[in-house]
Every structure is written in structure tokens, then in C-alpha cells.
PyMOL Python script that loads the backbone (N, CA, C, O; Angstrom):
from pymol import cmd

cmd.read_pdbstr("""\
ATOM      1  N   MET A   1      88.587 -58.879 196.443  1.00  0.00           N
ATOM      2  CA  MET A   1      89.561 -58.434 197.434  1.00  0.00           C
ATOM      3  C   MET A   1      89.669 -59.422 198.548  1.00  0.00           C
ATOM      4  O   MET A   1      88.720 -60.149 198.842  1.00  0.00           O
ATOM      5  N   THR A   2      90.782 -59.456 199.153  1.00  0.00           N
ATOM      6  CA  THR A   2      91.011 -60.346 200.223  1.00  0.00           C
ATOM      7  C   THR A   2      90.629 -59.713 201.531  1.00  0.00           C
ATOM      8  O   THR A   2      90.725 -58.491 201.648  1.00  0.00           O
ATOM      9  N   ASP A   3      90.225 -60.418 202.467  1.00  0.00           N
ATOM     10  CA  ASP A   3      89.926 -59.869 203.749  1.00  0.00           C
ATOM     11  C   ASP A   3      91.177 -59.812 204.740  1.00  0.00           C
ATOM     12  O   ASP A   3      91.405 -60.727 205.531  1.00  0.00           O
ATOM     13  N   LEU A   4      91.893 -58.779 204.646  1.00  0.00           N
ATOM     14  CA  LEU A   4      92.991 -58.657 205.496  1.00  0.00           C
ATOM     15  C   LEU A   4      92.647 -57.912 206.879  1.00  0.00           C
ATOM     16  O   LEU A   4      91.962 -56.890 206.821  1.00  0.00           O
ATOM     17  N   PRO A   5      93.043 -58.332 207.968  1.00  0.00           N
ATOM     18  CA  PRO A   5      92.782 -57.698 209.233  1.00  0.00           C
ATOM     19  C   PRO A   5      93.271 -56.275 209.256  1.00  0.00           C
ATOM     20  O   PRO A   5      94.325 -55.984 208.689  1.00  0.00           O
ATOM     21  N   SER A   6      92.563 -55.399 209.874  1.00  0.00           N
ATOM     22  CA  SER A   6      93.042 -54.033 209.880  1.00  0.00           C
ATOM     23  C   SER A   6      94.121 -53.966 210.877  1.00  0.00           C
ATOM     24  O   SER A   6      94.153 -54.838 211.745  1.00  0.00           O
ATOM     25  N   PRO A   7      95.091 -52.952 210.857  1.00  0.00           N
ATOM     26  CA  PRO A   7      96.123 -52.924 211.809  1.00  0.00           C
ATOM     27  C   PRO A   7      95.645 -52.751 213.237  1.00  0.00           C
ATOM     28  O   PRO A   7      96.355 -53.182 214.145  1.00  0.00           O
ATOM     29  N   ALA A   8      94.519 -52.165 213.497  1.00  0.00           N
ATOM     30  CA  ALA A   8      93.841 -52.086 214.832  1.00  0.00           C
ATOM     31  C   ALA A   8      93.488 -53.458 215.353  1.00  0.00           C
ATOM     32  O   ALA A   8      93.716 -53.769 216.522  1.00  0.00           O
ATOM     33  N   THR A   9      92.939 -54.264 214.497  1.00  0.00           N
ATOM     34  CA  THR A   9      92.509 -55.675 214.772  1.00  0.00           C
ATOM     35  C   THR A   9      93.747 -56.480 215.145  1.00  0.00           C
ATOM     36  O   THR A   9      93.731 -57.187 216.153  1.00  0.00           O
ATOM     37  N   ALA A  10      94.728 -56.399 214.428  1.00  0.00           N
ATOM     38  CA  ALA A  10      95.971 -57.174 214.561  1.00  0.00           C
ATOM     39  C   ALA A  10      96.700 -56.770 215.857  1.00  0.00           C
ATOM     40  O   ALA A  10      97.308 -57.612 216.518  1.00  0.00           O
ATOM     41  N   ARG A  11      96.633 -55.442 216.223  1.00  0.00           N
ATOM     42  CA  ARG A  11      97.325 -54.988 217.428  1.00  0.00           C
ATOM     43  C   ARG A  11      96.470 -55.460 218.638  1.00  0.00           C
ATOM     44  O   ARG A  11      97.033 -55.781 219.684  1.00  0.00           O
ATOM     45  N   SER A  12      95.135 -55.506 218.512  1.00  0.00           N
ATOM     46  CA  SER A  12      94.401 -55.940 219.684  1.00  0.00           C
ATOM     47  C   SER A  12      94.496 -57.439 219.974  1.00  0.00           C
ATOM     48  O   SER A  12      94.328 -57.881 221.110  1.00  0.00           O
ATOM     49  N   ARG A  13      94.779 -58.233 218.880  1.00  0.00           N
ATOM     50  CA  ARG A  13      94.945 -59.655 219.177  1.00  0.00           C
ATOM     51  C   ARG A  13      96.256 -59.843 219.898  1.00  0.00           C
ATOM     52  O   ARG A  13      96.288 -60.611 220.859  1.00  0.00           O
ATOM     53  N   SER A  14      97.301 -59.226 219.523  1.00  0.00           N
ATOM     54  CA  SER A  14      98.666 -59.463 220.009  1.00  0.00           C
ATOM     55  C   SER A  14      98.755 -58.834 221.450  1.00  0.00           C
ATOM     56  O   SER A  14      99.505 -59.332 222.289  1.00  0.00           O
ATOM     57  N   SER A  15      97.998 -57.761 221.716  1.00  0.00           N
ATOM     58  CA  SER A  15      98.063 -57.094 223.116  1.00  0.00           C
ATOM     59  C   SER A  15      97.357 -57.954 224.158  1.00  0.00           C
ATOM     60  O   SER A  15      97.466 -57.655 225.347  1.00  0.00           O
ATOM     61  N   GLY A  16      96.653 -58.985 223.780  1.00  0.00           N
ATOM     62  CA  GLY A  16      96.086 -59.893 224.771  1.00  0.00           C
ATOM     63  C   GLY A  16      97.098 -60.697 225.595  1.00  0.00           C
ATOM     64  O   GLY A  16      96.829 -61.190 226.691  1.00  0.00           O
ATOM     65  N   TRP A  17      98.342 -60.792 224.949  1.00  0.00           N
ATOM     66  CA  TRP A  17      99.347 -61.590 225.694  1.00  0.00           C
ATOM     67  C   TRP A  17     100.127 -60.650 226.633  1.00  0.00           C
ATOM     68  O   TRP A  17     100.875 -61.122 227.490  1.00  0.00           O
ATOM     69  N   ARG A  18      99.955 -59.299 226.475  1.00  0.00           N
ATOM     70  CA  ARG A  18     100.771 -58.334 227.350  1.00  0.00           C
ATOM     71  C   ARG A  18     100.501 -58.580 228.828  1.00  0.00           C
ATOM     72  O   ARG A  18     101.472 -58.675 229.579  1.00  0.00           O
ATOM     73  N   PRO A  19      99.363 -58.683 229.271  1.00  0.00           N
ATOM     74  CA  PRO A  19      99.198 -58.934 230.731  1.00  0.00           C
ATOM     75  C   PRO A  19      99.723 -60.201 231.278  1.00  0.00           C
ATOM     76  O   PRO A  19     100.140 -60.256 232.435  1.00  0.00           O
ATOM     77  N   LEU A  20      99.716 -61.311 230.418  1.00  0.00           N
ATOM     78  CA  LEU A  20     100.353 -62.514 230.763  1.00  0.00           C
ATOM     79  C   LEU A  20     101.849 -62.365 230.993  1.00  0.00           C
ATOM     80  O   LEU A  20     102.413 -62.835 231.982  1.00  0.00           O
ATOM     81  N   TRP A  21     102.442 -61.707 230.055  1.00  0.00           N
ATOM     82  CA  TRP A  21     103.936 -61.484 230.157  1.00  0.00           C
ATOM     83  C   TRP A  21     104.246 -60.505 231.295  1.00  0.00           C
ATOM     84  O   TRP A  21     105.317 -60.637 231.888  1.00  0.00           O
ATOM     85  N   ILE A  22     103.446 -59.593 231.623  1.00  0.00           N
ATOM     86  CA  ILE A  22     103.664 -58.713 232.776  1.00  0.00           C
ATOM     87  C   ILE A  22     103.542 -59.518 234.088  1.00  0.00           C
ATOM     88  O   ILE A  22     104.342 -59.304 234.999  1.00  0.00           O
ATOM     89  N   VAL A  23     102.611 -60.391 234.203  1.00  0.00           N
ATOM     90  CA  VAL A  23     102.374 -61.233 235.291  1.00  0.00           C
ATOM     91  C   VAL A  23     103.493 -62.227 235.442  1.00  0.00           C
ATOM     92  O   VAL A  23     103.946 -62.431 236.568  1.00  0.00           O
ATOM     93  N   LEU A  24     103.962 -62.846 234.422  1.00  0.00           N
ATOM     94  CA  LEU A  24     105.004 -63.778 234.484  1.00  0.00           C
ATOM     95  C   LEU A  24     106.417 -63.105 234.844  1.00  0.00           C
ATOM     96  O   LEU A  24     107.239 -63.659 235.573  1.00  0.00           O
ATOM     97  N   SER A  25     106.597 -61.898 234.274  1.00  0.00           N
ATOM     98  CA  SER A  25     107.775 -61.189 234.617  1.00  0.00           C
ATOM     99  C   SER A  25     107.814 -60.717 236.129  1.00  0.00           C
ATOM    100  O   SER A  25     108.888 -60.676 236.729  1.00  0.00           O
ATOM    101  N   ALA A  26     106.665 -60.375 236.708  1.00  0.00           N
ATOM    102  CA  ALA A  26     106.552 -60.000 238.075  1.00  0.00           C
ATOM    103  C   ALA A  26     106.810 -61.164 238.939  1.00  0.00           C
ATOM    104  O   ALA A  26     107.498 -61.066 239.955  1.00  0.00           O
ATOM    105  N   LEU A  27     106.210 -62.379 238.509  1.00  0.00           N
ATOM    106  CA  LEU A  27     106.491 -63.509 239.315  1.00  0.00           C
ATOM    107  C   LEU A  27     108.020 -63.971 239.294  1.00  0.00           C
ATOM    108  O   LEU A  27     108.579 -64.433 240.289  1.00  0.00           O
ATOM    109  N   GLY A  28     108.561 -63.816 238.202  1.00  0.00           N
ATOM    110  CA  GLY A  28     110.030 -64.094 238.126  1.00  0.00           C
ATOM    111  C   GLY A  28     110.894 -63.179 239.060  1.00  0.00           C
ATOM    112  O   GLY A  28     111.794 -63.649 239.756  1.00  0.00           O
ATOM    113  N   VAL A  29     110.580 -61.882 239.038  1.00  0.00           N
ATOM    114  CA  VAL A  29     111.249 -60.905 239.865  1.00  0.00           C
ATOM    115  C   VAL A  29     110.907 -61.253 241.374  1.00  0.00           C
ATOM    116  O   VAL A  29     111.811 -61.134 242.200  1.00  0.00           O
ATOM    117  N   LEU A  30     109.829 -61.618 241.722  1.00  0.00           N
ATOM    118  CA  LEU A  30     109.459 -61.989 243.109  1.00  0.00           C
ATOM    119  C   LEU A  30     110.203 -63.342 243.484  1.00  0.00           C
ATOM    120  O   LEU A  30     110.629 -63.536 244.623  1.00  0.00           O
ATOM    121  N   LEU A  31     110.323 -64.194 242.536  1.00  0.00           N
ATOM    122  CA  LEU A  31     110.970 -65.417 242.872  1.00  0.00           C
ATOM    123  C   LEU A  31     112.530 -65.150 243.108  1.00  0.00           C
ATOM    124  O   LEU A  31     113.139 -65.760 243.986  1.00  0.00           O
ATOM    125  N   VAL A  32     113.081 -64.302 242.362  1.00  0.00           N
ATOM    126  CA  VAL A  32     114.570 -63.870 242.662  1.00  0.00           C
ATOM    127  C   VAL A  32     114.650 -63.224 243.976  1.00  0.00           C
ATOM    128  O   VAL A  32     115.558 -63.561 244.736  1.00  0.00           O
ATOM    129  N   ILE A  33     113.763 -62.295 244.339  1.00  0.00           N
ATOM    130  CA  ILE A  33     113.827 -61.591 245.520  1.00  0.00           C
ATOM    131  C   ILE A  33     113.635 -62.542 246.693  1.00  0.00           C
ATOM    132  O   ILE A  33     114.392 -62.466 247.661  1.00  0.00           O
ATOM    133  N   ALA A  34     112.557 -63.519 246.637  1.00  0.00           N
ATOM    134  CA  ALA A  34     112.406 -64.426 247.715  1.00  0.00           C
ATOM    135  C   ALA A  34     113.525 -65.323 247.876  1.00  0.00           C
ATOM    136  O   ALA A  34     113.773 -65.724 249.013  1.00  0.00           O
ATOM    137  N   ALA A  35     114.346 -65.753 246.753  1.00  0.00           N
ATOM    138  CA  ALA A  35     115.432 -66.566 246.867  1.00  0.00           C
ATOM    139  C   ALA A  35     116.535 -65.767 247.675  1.00  0.00           C
ATOM    140  O   ALA A  35     117.149 -66.328 248.583  1.00  0.00           O
ATOM    141  N   ASN A  36     116.754 -64.569 247.362  1.00  0.00           N
ATOM    142  CA  ASN A  36     117.800 -63.707 248.055  1.00  0.00           C
ATOM    143  C   ASN A  36     117.397 -63.562 249.467  1.00  0.00           C
ATOM    144  O   ASN A  36     118.250 -63.755 250.334  1.00  0.00           O
ATOM    145  N   VAL A  37     116.179 -63.240 249.796  1.00  0.00           N
ATOM    146  CA  VAL A  37     115.751 -63.063 251.189  1.00  0.00           C
ATOM    147  C   VAL A  37     116.062 -64.366 251.941  1.00  0.00           C
ATOM    148  O   VAL A  37     116.608 -64.310 253.043  1.00  0.00           O
ATOM    149  N   HIS A  38     115.732 -65.521 251.384  1.00  0.00           N
ATOM    150  CA  HIS A  38     116.029 -66.708 252.048  1.00  0.00           C
ATOM    151  C   HIS A  38     117.536 -67.026 252.272  1.00  0.00           C
ATOM    152  O   HIS A  38     117.905 -67.582 253.307  1.00  0.00           O
ATOM    153  N   LEU A  39     118.379 -66.674 251.312  1.00  0.00           N
ATOM    154  CA  LEU A  39     119.800 -66.827 251.442  1.00  0.00           C
ATOM    155  C   LEU A  39     120.283 -65.923 252.618  1.00  0.00           C
ATOM    156  O   LEU A  39     121.090 -66.343 253.448  1.00  0.00           O
ATOM    157  N   VAL A  40     119.782 -64.719 252.656  1.00  0.00           N
ATOM    158  CA  VAL A  40     120.281 -63.870 253.735  1.00  0.00           C
ATOM    159  C   VAL A  40     119.714 -64.380 255.196  1.00  0.00           C
ATOM    160  O   VAL A  40     120.416 -64.373 256.207  1.00  0.00           O
ATOM    161  N   TYR A  41     118.455 -64.788 255.166  1.00  0.00           N
ATOM    162  CA  TYR A  41     117.960 -65.471 256.425  1.00  0.00           C
ATOM    163  C   TYR A  41     118.801 -66.665 256.893  1.00  0.00           C
ATOM    164  O   TYR A  41     119.130 -66.774 258.074  1.00  0.00           O
ATOM    165  N   VAL A  42     119.137 -67.540 255.976  1.00  0.00           N
ATOM    166  CA  VAL A  42     119.917 -68.690 256.312  1.00  0.00           C
ATOM    167  C   VAL A  42     121.289 -68.344 256.792  1.00  0.00           C
ATOM    168  O   VAL A  42     121.788 -68.940 257.746  1.00  0.00           O
ATOM    169  N   ALA A  43     121.902 -67.398 256.152  1.00  0.00           N
ATOM    170  CA  ALA A  43     123.218 -66.880 256.547  1.00  0.00           C
ATOM    171  C   ALA A  43     123.221 -66.294 257.890  1.00  0.00           C
ATOM    172  O   ALA A  43     124.168 -66.458 258.659  1.00  0.00           O
ATOM    173  N   ILE A  44     122.176 -65.614 258.186  1.00  0.00           N
ATOM    174  CA  ILE A  44     122.123 -64.940 259.600  1.00  0.00           C
ATOM    175  C   ILE A  44     121.798 -65.866 260.690  1.00  0.00           C
ATOM    176  O   ILE A  44     122.364 -65.760 261.778  1.00  0.00           O
ATOM    177  N   ARG A  45     120.875 -66.811 260.448  1.00  0.00           N
ATOM    178  CA  ARG A  45     120.431 -67.699 261.386  1.00  0.00           C
ATOM    179  C   ARG A  45     121.360 -68.965 261.634  1.00  0.00           C
ATOM    180  O   ARG A  45     121.282 -69.559 262.709  1.00  0.00           O
ATOM    181  N   SER A  46     122.173 -69.349 260.716  1.00  0.00           N
ATOM    182  CA  SER A  46     122.944 -70.487 260.905  1.00  0.00           C
ATOM    183  C   SER A  46     124.140 -70.181 261.786  1.00  0.00           C
ATOM    184  O   SER A  46     124.689 -69.080 261.737  1.00  0.00           O
ATOM    185  N   GLN A  47     124.536 -71.129 262.574  1.00  0.00           N
ATOM    186  CA  GLN A  47     125.716 -70.905 263.442  1.00  0.00           C
ATOM    187  C   GLN A  47     126.556 -72.205 263.304  1.00  0.00           C
ATOM    188  O   GLN A  47     126.269 -73.253 263.882  1.00  0.00           O
ATOM    189  N   PRO A  48     127.586 -72.036 262.509  1.00  0.00           N
ATOM    190  CA  PRO A  48     128.338 -73.286 262.189  1.00  0.00           C
ATOM    191  C   PRO A  48     129.079 -73.766 263.428  1.00  0.00           C
ATOM    192  O   PRO A  48     129.485 -72.976 264.281  1.00  0.00           O
ATOM    193  N   ALA A  49     129.243 -75.074 263.503  1.00  0.00           N
ATOM    194  CA  ALA A  49     129.904 -75.674 264.731  1.00  0.00           C
ATOM    195  C   ALA A  49     131.406 -75.383 264.629  1.00  0.00           C
ATOM    196  O   ALA A  49     131.954 -75.150 263.551  1.00  0.00           O
ATOM    197  N   CYS A  50     132.045 -75.408 265.814  1.00  0.00           N
ATOM    198  CA  CYS A  50     133.500 -75.131 265.853  1.00  0.00           C
ATOM    199  C   CYS A  50     134.145 -76.371 265.205  1.00  0.00           C
ATOM    200  O   CYS A  50     133.694 -77.495 265.429  1.00  0.00           O
ATOM    201  N   VAL A  51     135.210 -76.157 264.396  1.00  0.00           N
ATOM    202  CA  VAL A  51     135.933 -77.089 263.713  1.00  0.00           C
ATOM    203  C   VAL A  51     137.392 -77.136 264.252  1.00  0.00           C
ATOM    204  O   VAL A  51     138.054 -76.124 264.482  1.00  0.00           O
ATOM    205  N   ASP A  52     137.838 -78.444 264.433  1.00  0.00           N
ATOM    206  CA  ASP A  52     139.142 -78.564 264.971  1.00  0.00           C
ATOM    207  C   ASP A  52     140.133 -77.966 263.897  1.00  0.00           C
ATOM    208  O   ASP A  52     139.966 -78.164 262.693  1.00  0.00           O
ATOM    209  N   HIS A  53     141.162 -77.232 264.403  1.00  0.00           N
ATOM    210  CA  HIS A  53     142.108 -76.719 263.544  1.00  0.00           C
ATOM    211  C   HIS A  53     143.476 -76.700 264.246  1.00  0.00           C
ATOM    212  O   HIS A  53     143.543 -76.826 265.469  1.00  0.00           O
ATOM    213  N   VAL A  54     144.467 -76.557 263.546  1.00  0.00           N
ATOM    214  CA  VAL A  54     145.849 -76.384 264.093  1.00  0.00           C
ATOM    215  C   VAL A  54     146.015 -75.135 264.808  1.00  0.00           C
ATOM    216  O   VAL A  54     145.707 -74.076 264.261  1.00  0.00           O
ATOM    217  N   LYS A  55     146.527 -75.178 266.114  1.00  0.00           N
ATOM    218  CA  LYS A  55     146.610 -73.907 266.961  1.00  0.00           C
ATOM    219  C   LYS A  55     147.829 -73.108 266.458  1.00  0.00           C
ATOM    220  O   LYS A  55     147.827 -71.884 266.594  1.00  0.00           O
ATOM    221  N   SER A  56     148.799 -73.700 265.922  1.00  0.00           N
ATOM    222  CA  SER A  56     149.967 -72.865 265.405  1.00  0.00           C
ATOM    223  C   SER A  56     150.412 -73.304 264.134  1.00  0.00           C
ATOM    224  O   SER A  56     150.061 -74.428 263.776  1.00  0.00           O
ATOM    225  N   LEU A  57     151.149 -72.591 263.361  1.00  0.00           N
ATOM    226  CA  LEU A  57     151.655 -73.038 262.009  1.00  0.00           C
ATOM    227  C   LEU A  57     152.571 -74.276 262.150  1.00  0.00           C
ATOM    228  O   LEU A  57     153.632 -74.239 262.773  1.00  0.00           O
ATOM    229  N   ASP A  58     152.114 -75.316 261.560  1.00  0.00           N
ATOM    230  CA  ASP A  58     152.892 -76.566 261.564  1.00  0.00           C
ATOM    231  C   ASP A  58     153.554 -76.767 260.078  1.00  0.00           C
ATOM    232  O   ASP A  58     152.914 -77.246 259.142  1.00  0.00           O
ATOM    233  N   VAL A  59     154.810 -76.373 259.988  1.00  0.00           N
ATOM    234  CA  VAL A  59     155.383 -76.326 258.748  1.00  0.00           C
ATOM    235  C   VAL A  59     155.675 -77.762 258.168  1.00  0.00           C
ATOM    236  O   VAL A  59     155.715 -77.993 256.959  1.00  0.00           O
ATOM    237  N   SER A  60     155.875 -78.691 259.145  1.00  0.00           N
ATOM    238  CA  SER A  60     156.267 -80.079 258.740  1.00  0.00           C
ATOM    239  C   SER A  60     155.013 -80.775 257.935  1.00  0.00           C
ATOM    240  O   SER A  60     155.186 -81.518 256.969  1.00  0.00           O
ATOM    241  N   ASN A  61     153.823 -80.454 258.429  1.00  0.00           N
ATOM    242  CA  ASN A  61     152.621 -81.018 257.788  1.00  0.00           C
ATOM    243  C   ASN A  61     151.968 -80.094 256.691  1.00  0.00           C
ATOM    244  O   ASN A  61     151.069 -80.483 255.946  1.00  0.00           O
ATOM    245  N   GLU A  62     152.494 -78.875 256.672  1.00  0.00           N
ATOM    246  CA  GLU A  62     151.926 -77.936 255.719  1.00  0.00           C
ATOM    247  C   GLU A  62     150.492 -77.601 255.962  1.00  0.00           C
ATOM    248  O   GLU A  62     149.741 -77.421 255.003  1.00  0.00           O
ATOM    249  N   MET A  63     150.051 -77.504 257.259  1.00  0.00           N
ATOM    250  CA  MET A  63     148.769 -77.336 257.572  1.00  0.00           C
ATOM    251  C   MET A  63     148.662 -75.871 257.983  1.00  0.00           C
ATOM    252  O   MET A  63     149.613 -75.321 258.539  1.00  0.00           O
ATOM    253  N   PHE A  64     147.621 -75.282 257.743  1.00  0.00           N
ATOM    254  CA  PHE A  64     147.214 -73.911 258.078  1.00  0.00           C
ATOM    255  C   PHE A  64     146.411 -73.787 259.310  1.00  0.00           C
ATOM    256  O   PHE A  64     145.660 -74.711 259.623  1.00  0.00           O
ATOM    257  N   ARG A  65     146.502 -72.733 260.032  1.00  0.00           N
ATOM    258  CA  ARG A  65     145.693 -72.546 261.227  1.00  0.00           C
ATOM    259  C   ARG A  65     144.666 -71.413 260.898  1.00  0.00           C
ATOM    260  O   ARG A  65     144.809 -70.700 259.905  1.00  0.00           O
ATOM    261  N   ALA A  66     143.638 -71.279 261.760  1.00  0.00           N
ATOM    262  CA  ALA A  66     142.592 -70.459 261.574  1.00  0.00           C
ATOM    263  C   ALA A  66     143.102 -69.008 261.753  1.00  0.00           C
ATOM    264  O   ALA A  66     143.879 -68.773 262.679  1.00  0.00           O
ATOM    265  N   ALA A  67     142.714 -68.042 260.932  1.00  0.00           N
ATOM    266  CA  ALA A  67     143.080 -66.765 261.057  1.00  0.00           C
ATOM    267  C   ALA A  67     142.789 -66.068 262.444  1.00  0.00           C
ATOM    268  O   ALA A  67     143.585 -65.357 263.057  1.00  0.00           O
ATOM    269  N   LYS A  68     141.568 -66.382 262.808  1.00  0.00           N
ATOM    270  CA  LYS A  68     141.035 -65.868 264.064  1.00  0.00           C
ATOM    271  C   LYS A  68     140.017 -66.840 264.699  1.00  0.00           C
ATOM    272  O   LYS A  68     138.816 -66.650 264.507  1.00  0.00           O
ATOM    273  N   PRO A  69     140.431 -67.824 265.411  1.00  0.00           N
ATOM    274  CA  PRO A  69     139.570 -68.943 265.926  1.00  0.00           C
ATOM    275  C   PRO A  69     138.493 -68.363 266.795  1.00  0.00           C
ATOM    276  O   PRO A  69     138.777 -67.402 267.510  1.00  0.00           O
ATOM    277  N   SER A  70     137.314 -68.851 266.794  1.00  0.00           N
ATOM    278  CA  SER A  70     136.196 -68.395 267.518  1.00  0.00           C
ATOM    279  C   SER A  70     135.918 -69.245 268.711  1.00  0.00           C
ATOM    280  O   SER A  70     135.064 -68.898 269.526  1.00  0.00           O
ATOM    281  N   CYS A  71     136.648 -70.413 268.854  1.00  0.00           N
ATOM    282  CA  CYS A  71     136.372 -71.331 269.961  1.00  0.00           C
ATOM    283  C   CYS A  71     137.622 -71.723 270.687  1.00  0.00           C
ATOM    284  O   CYS A  71     137.564 -72.492 271.646  1.00  0.00           O
TER     285      CYS A  71
END
""", "prot")
cmd.dss("prot")
cmd.show_as("cartoon", "prot")
cmd.util.cbc("prot")
cmd.orient("prot")
């Protein structure tokens, strides 16, 4: 007869990888959350400088003006 591993033995060998996949998945989720938190932080903390823009609609140059200038 050949020595085949029992189903319980085969299952115990493959389940050794389960904690590694759980940890890697958790790290991936944490990485995505951290990236989103960083993007929100940068969006809140950044204050873009005032940019020169056309004060009124200039049809001859086809330039647009700011919808609501802040400066």
C-alpha cells in the first residue's frame, strides 16, 4: 500500500498559511485606510495660493473667469 496522507493531515498543512493570509489582508486594508486618511489630511491642510484670473468674461480671448474668486 502507498502511504497517502490522511485528510486531517493534509488540512493541517494547508491551514498553516491561513494566519499569514489574514495578516497580509489586514495590512493591505490598513494601508488603504492610511492612504485615504493622508489624502483627507492633505486636502484639509493645504491652502492653494491665489491664481491670477480674468475678472470678467473676455470673449475676444476666449478666456474664462473664476466662478467665485476668493482673493
